[in-house]
C-alpha positions in Angstrom: 0.0 0.0 0.0 1.3 3.4 -0.9 0.0 6.7 0.5 0.6 9.7 -1.8 -1.0 13.1 -2.2 -1.7 15.8 -1.9 -0.3 15.4 1.6 -1.2 12.1 3.3 -0.5 13.4 6.8 -3.3 16.0 6.4 -5.9 13.3 6.2 -7.7 13.3 9.5 -8.3 9.6 9.3 -4.7 8.7 8.6 -4.1 6.7 11.8 -7.5 5.0 11.3 -6.4 4.0 7.9 -3.1 2.5 9.1 -4.9 0.7 11.9 -7.3 -0.8 9.4 -4.4 -1.9 7.2 -2.9 -3.7 10.2 -6.2 -5.4 11.1 -6.4 -6.7 7.5 -2.8 -7.7 7.5 -2.1 -5.5 4.5 1.4 -4.1 4.2 2.0 -0.3 4.3 5.3 0.2 2.5 5.6 3.7 1.2 4.4 7.2 1.7 5.2 10.3 -0.3 5.2 13.3 2.0 7.1 16.5 2.9 6.9 15.6 6.7 5.6 19.1 7.4 2.8 17.7 9.6 4.7 14.9 11.3 3.9 14.3 15.0 5.4 11.9 17.5 2.1 9.8 17.3 2.3 9.6 13.5 6.0 8.8 13.6 5.4 5.9 16.0 2.7 4.5 13.7 5.0 4.7 10.7 7.9 3.1 12.6 5.6 0.3 13.5 5.2 -0.5 9.8 8.9 0.1 9.1 7.6 2.0 6.0 9.6 4.1 3.6 9.1 7.8 3.1 9.8 9.5 -0.1 10.7 13.2 -0.4 11.1 15.2 -3.5 14.6 14.9 -4.9 17.1 17.5 -3.7 17.6 18.7 -7.2 13.8 19.4 -7.5 13.7 21.3 -4.3 14.3 24.5 -6.1 10.4 24.6 -6.3 10.3 24.9 -2.5 11.3 27.6 -0.1 14.9 27.8 0.9 15.8 25.3 3.6 13.0 22.8 2.6 15.3 19.9 1.9 17.3 20.3 5.1 14.1 20.6 7.1 12.8 17.3 5.7 16.1 15.6 6.7 16.0 17.1 10.2 12.4 15.9 10.8 13.1 12.4 9.5 16.2 12.2 11.7 14.4 13.6 14.7 11.8 10.8 14.5 14.1 8.1 13.3 12.3 7.6 10.0 13.7 5.9 6.9 13.6 8.0 3.8 14.4 7.5 0.2 15.4 10.5 -1.9 
């Protein structure tokens, strides 16, 4: 299962969706996000799945505000999340 966007973390039922996946023994393996709305609770849920998070490629970050790429890395490191660039 892949969550992509818009921004998946904005979905009010995101934790309900991941709980339902777990109940149905479906694998959550990837999410495309900028991590802007990451919280400790969401990070714990993602870590429980050992999922992978994709961020826009550093070369494409020219479309974002200055510091975007470093902010993504800082958030991922803060919560111990695996990411693929």
